[in-house]
N, C-alpha and C positions, 0 to 999 in steps of 0.2 A: 426917433426910433424907439425910445422908451415908451411912448404912447402906444405904438403898435405892439410891442411886447406885452404891455398891460392888457391891451385888447385881446390878444391871443390867450393870455392867462385867465381871462374871464370867460373863456369858452368851455366846451365839453372837457371832461377829465382826460380824455384821450389826447385832445389838443394841448392841454396843460403838460401832460407827460412828454409829448413829442417836442414841444417848445423847450422844455428843460433839457431834453436829450440832444436835440439837433441845433439849437441856437444858443442856449445858455451854458451848455457843458456842465450841468449840475452833477453833484456827487452821487455815488451808487445808492446811498441810503435814501436820498430824496427821490431818485428815479424808481427804486423798488417800492417805496410807499405809494407814489402816484400810480404806478402800473397796477398795483394790487387793488386799487379802487375802480379800475376800468370795468370789470365784470359786474360791479354792484351799483354803478352810477351811470347816468347819462346814456349815450348811444349804445355802449356795450351791454348794459343791463337790459335795455329795451330790445336789442336783438336777441339776447339769450331768452328773454321772456316770450318770444315768438315761437319757440320750439314746441312742437306738438307731442302728444302722447306716444307717437310712433318713434320718437327720437329725431325725426326730420324737421327741417324748416320748410315751409311751403308744402307742396304735394309729394315731392320725391327728391331724388338726387339732383335732377336738372329741370324739374318742373315746379313752378313756373319761373321764368326770368322776371325779376331778379330776386325772388323770394325763396328760391330753392335752397336745399342744403349746400350745394356746391358754392353758390354765390354768397351765401351767408357766412360760410366758413372763410371765404376770401375776405369779406368785409371785416370779420372779427380779427383776422390776422392783420389786416391793414389798419385797424384801430389800435393795434399793439396790445391786445389782451395778453396775459401771461402765457408763455409757451406750454405750461403744465395744465392749462384749463381742461378739466375732465370732460365736459360735454363735447368739446372739439376733438380731443384725443380719441374719445369713444367713436365718434362718427367717422373720423379718418380711418380707424381700424376696420369699422364695418364696411366702409367703401371698398377697401382692398379685398375684404372677404367676399363681398357680393358682386363686385363689378370688374375684377381683374380679368384680363385676357391673356392668352398664351404668349402674345408678343411683348408683354410687359406693360402695355398701355391699359387703359380702363375704358369701359363703355358705360356711361351714366344714363343712357336712354332706357326706355321700357321695352324696346324691341331690339332685335339682333342687328347691330351695326358695328363697323370697325371703329376703333378708337379715333378720336379727333386730336390732332397735335396741339392745337391751341388750348383745348380743355385740359389735356394732359399737362401742359405747361403750367396752367393755373393750379391744378391738383398738386403738382410737384412743389409749387410755391408754398401752399399752406401745409401740405403733408410734411415737408422738410422742417417747417417751423414747429409744428405740434408733435411730430413723431419721427424726428430725424434719424433715430437709431434703428428704426424698423427696416429690416433688410429689403422689404418690398418697395420702400422708397428708393433705395439704390437701384433696384431693378427697373423702376420707372425712369430714373435718370439714364440708365443704360439705353433704354428704348428711345428716349428723346435725343440723346447724342447721335444715335444711328439715323435719326430723321433729318439731320441737317443736310441741306442741298449744297450744290457746288459753289454758289455765290456767298455762302455763309449764313443765309437766312433760313427760314422755315416756312412751310406752306401746308394748309389744311388739305390741299389736293395732293394725294399721294403720287399722282402722275406728273406733277409740275416739276419743271427744271429750275425755276426761279423762286426765290423767297418772296413773301409778301409781309407787309408790316404788322398786321394784327397778330398772326400766328407767331411771328418772330419775337415781338415784345413779350408775349405770354410765356414762350419757352425760355427766353433769356432770363426773365425774372425768376422763373422756377429753378433754372440751373444756378443762378446766383445765390438764391436762398439755400439750395442744396449745398453749395460750396461753403456758405457761412455756417451751416449746421454742424460742421466738424466731422461729418462722415468721411472716412478715408477711402471709400470705394471709388476708384476711377477718377480721382480728383485731377490728374494730369489731363485726361481727355475732356473733362468738364471745363477746365481752365482754357484749353485750346478752343473748345466750342464757343465759349464766351468771348474770346479774343476775335474769332472769326465773325461771330454775330454782331459784335460792336462795330467791327470794320464794315460790315454790310450796311448798318444804319448810317454810319458816317459817309460811306461812299455814295449813298443816296441822299446826302445832305439832310438827313432826318426826315425825308419826304416833305421837306419844307414847301416844295413847289407842286405837290400832288393836287389833283383836281378835286379831291374830297375836302370841302371847306371845313368839315368837322375837325380835320387835323389841326386847324389853327384856332379852334375855339377852346376856351378853358372849361373843361368838364371834370366832374368828380362825383361819385366814384368812376374810375376808368372802365370797369367791367372788363370785357375782352378787347376793348377798342384801343387802337394806337392813336396817339396825338402828340404834338410837340412837347407839351408839358410832361406827358408820360415818358417820352424818350429822354428828355433832359434829366428827369428824376432818376431814371434807371442808370444813366451814365454817371450821375453823381454818386449814387449808391455803390456802383462798381469801382469808383475811384479812377475813372478815365480822365486823363489830363486834358487841358484845353486844347482843342483841335480846330484848325481854320474852318472846317465844315460846320462847326457848332456856332460860329459867330452870328450868322443871320438869325438863328433860332433864339439866341440870347438877346439879340436886339429886339426881336419880336416880343419876348417876355418883358423886357424893360418898358416897351411901348404900351403894353397892356396895363401897366400900373396906373391907377387913378391918382388925381391930385392929392387925395388924402393919404397916399402911400400904400393903399390896399389894392388887392386884386379881386375882381368879382367872379362869381360863378356865371358863366355865359350859356351853358348848355348842359342838359342831363340826357342820358340815353334812355329812350322810351322803354317802358316795361313796368311790370308790377313791382312795387316796393313795400317793405314793411312799414316805412315812414320816411318822410323827407328829412334829411339831415340839415340841408341848407336850401335857401330860396334862390331861384334863378334871378339874375340881374341885381343881386344884392352882394355886398362884400362877403367873401368866403374866407373863413379862417383856415380851412384845409389848404386852399390854393395859395393864400398869402404865405402860410408857413412854408409850403414847398418852394414857392418862388424865391423867398428870402434865402432859404438854404442853398438853392441852386446858384443864385447870383453871388452869394458869399463864397461858395466853393470855387467859382471861376473868377474870383477877384473883381466882380462887377458891382458889389453892394458895399 
């Protein structure tokens, strides 16, 4: 295990920070120092350097996948850049100013369209992280709580009666980050929505047996896509206790481990990228870190 930790600590500064935070339980001073370096070193610095003179990344808010402002803000949040990072806070504020709709959702397209629940869930995720005290973030949380369907899931199709996994994981991650932000607006309703949404995932066995084979491939970044690793990481973050429906997915994760103790990147979601962070079919520090944390949390490591 010491060799694996050393390997993780030889990775990008964001990986170093998350290893100290999630596996080593390092002190606040160490964590603060490491996190402060993420915007000026490695992947974080490279993403920030891709910002254009318009303030956007890519062409616009949602153009193109995955180089747009929307997905870059999500990437930066997931790299654990400091919550106070000015370019991110600035663009979140601009997004609310330029894209907010009357129903509390946002439309990031260049044409008149209703808001998309999965996109709104991702926005709530990084907006809560960078601008959690902004009342417009609370309004977005209001909107999303109201989008939950009867089975506890969420669906991009407003006429649908059943939840679907991609929209559900996006919204639940957003609501969970909103809960962690410390905002006091409607926290009881948010907590209830998270409980119902987690139950939806568990009642469907984390979609372990779905026909989409990508659900059982190790992918990162997740983008808007649901998969087993994504679901297990979310449940770990939320502090959900071990549940019988999780056992097949945990076994799947153990079986993905290679003889050297690492996990490989098996798949990336097609689209434009600023740069590749890791190579497919090679050991992945992001996935290895996540897998170790998940298995440790559930007493499997």
